[in-house]
N, C-alpha and C positions, 0 to 999 in steps of 0.2 A: 916213837916216830914223830918228827916235827915237820909239818908242811908250812913253807914260807911263801906267801903270795906277796911279791914286792918288786920294785924297780930299783935294783942295786945302784945304778948310776945316779939317780936322783938322791938316794940316801948318801952316797959318797960325796956328792956335791953340796950336801947340806940343805936340800930342798924337801927332804922327807925323813921321817923316822919310822921305826917299826912299832906297830901297835897290835894289841891282842884283839883278835876277832872272835874266836869261840873255842870251846872244848867240844871235841867230837868223840862219841863213844860208839864202838862197833863190837860185833862178836869176834872173838879171838880164840884160836886153837893152837896148841903146841904141835910140833912136827909129829909126835907120836899120835896125837888125837886126829890130825889130818890123815895120817896113814890108815888109822882105824876107820875113818869115814870113807876113804877111798875103797877099802876092802868091803865095807858094808854096801856101798853104792854098786859095786860090781856084783856082789852076792844077791842083793834084792832086785837090782834093775832100777834105773833112774826114774822111771814112770810108774813103778809099782806102788801099791797102797802102803806096803810096809815101809818103804823108803820115805814116802811123803809123811807118814806118821812119825817116823824117827826124826825127820827134819823139824816138824812142828813141835815135837817134844823138846828138842834142843832149843828152839826159839823161845818157847814158853819158860824154860829153865833160865835162859839168859835174861829174859824179861824180868823174872823174879829178882835176879841179882841187881838189875838196873832200878827196879822199883824200890828195893831196899836202899840203894844209894840215894835215890831221889827223896825218899822219906826223911833221911838224915839231913840232906842239904836244904830241904824245904823248911826244916825247923830253924835253920840258922840264917838263911838268905831269902830275899824277896825274889821269887821266880815267876815272872809273868808267863801266862798261858798254862803253867802247871798249877799254880795257885790262882783260882778265879778271883780271889780277893785282892790280888796285886794288880794295880793299874799300870799299864804300859807307860814308861817314862819315869816311873818311880822305882822301877825294878833294878835289881843287881844283875840278874841274868834273865835271858829270854829262852824259853824251852820249846823245842820242836822234836817230835819223834815220828817214826814212819808207820805208826799204827793206822790202819785204814788204807794207807797207800800200798801196803804190802798184802792187802786183802785178808788180813788177819786181825784178831781181836787183841793181839799182843804186839809188842814192839821189840826190835833188837838193834835199833839205831837211834841215837840221841845227838842233837846239836844244841849246845847252850851258848848263846851269844852274849857278850858283855855289853853293858850300856855305855855307848861312846860318850854320852853327856857327863859321865862320871869323871872323865879325865884319865890320861895315861897312867899317872902315878897311882891313883886309887885302884885302877884295874890291875896294875901290876901287883899291888899288895893283895888284892883279892885272888889273883891267880896263884900266888905263893901259898895263901891259906888253903885254897882248894886242893892244890897238889899234895899238900901235907895230909889233909883229911882223906883224900882218895888213896894215897899210898898206904895208909893205915887200914883201909877196908879190905884189901886183898880179895878183890872181886874175881870170881872164877869165870873164865871165858869172856871177859870184857876188856877191851883195849881202850886207851884214852890217848888222844893226840891233841896238841895245841896248834891251832891254825892262826896264823898271823896275817896282818894286812899292812899296806903302806898308807901312812898318814902324810899327805902332801901339804906343805905350807903354800897354799894357793896364792896368798897375797904376795909373799916374797918372790915366788916363781913368776907371777904376772908382772910385777914391778921390774924385775930383771929382764924379762922378755921384751918389755916396752923399750928399755934402754938399748937392747940389741937391735930392735926394729929401727930405732933412730940411727944407730950406728951404720946399718946396712941400707937405709932408705935410699932408693934411686939407683942402687948398685946391682949389677948382675950377680946372682948367687945361685948355688945349687940347693934346692929345697925339695926334699923327698924325691930325689932323682930327676927333678925338673929344673930347667934353667929359666930364670925370670928375675923380677924385681919386687921388692917390698915397697908398698905405697900407702900413704895415709889416706883413709877414705871415710865416708859416712855410709853406714850400712842401712839396710832396709828398715830398721827400727829407728833410724835417725841418730844412732850413736856413733861416736868417733872411734875408729879402730884402725889397725893395720891389716892390709890384705896382701896376699901374694899373687902377683899377676904373671902367668906363664909368658915366656917370650912371644911377642906378637899379639898378645891379648890386650884389648882396650877396655872392655867392660866386665868380662867374666873374671872372677878371682876366687882364690881359695882362702877359707878362714884359717888363720895361723894358729897352730898349736904351740902353747907356751913351752912345753917340754921339748918339742922339736927344735925350737929356736935356741934354747939353752944348749942342747946337744950340738947344734950347728956352730955355736960360738966356741966350742972347745975342740972341734975337729979341724 
């Protein structure tokens, strides 16, 4: 399963690209195993000591699978927060797990974030390596999904937004459902920028969002 966190329009317009954010590991059960768990829950009762013990045993078993995985990856990669000798910033991956947060001494959820300073090309290469290694492990009851993020070219977006501001300056437009004008102003920090003044407003204005302006220009 792939979770994509992105703004498709900005990507289509060339203002952003897809980048890798992290690998997320969770407990996973087949349909047969889930049916077996449902039967056990019904038999034991959700608040019974036997059911709680069964759940804890499952969690500990999954944790052992994840620890096995992490020991192998730790031999090959610099994993901050997992390996205390790895300094943040020099890492390949950054480790987080839910141990403690789940009120347990074991964990059954891991998120490993990529180092954005490594660059998109290097992180893509690292992702391919990791997926090959993980596929060969055949971890029982552990799922892995790739989580993506949007990498926006803020410089290009802002430069084009300024051009659009100049194009619409002093003209009535519809911005975020409001009718008004874009004007060149000096903000409270003494910086020159464009602001959106709602119709009838003299001093109060809205800070202009670059992405909104780009969208305005194509609609």
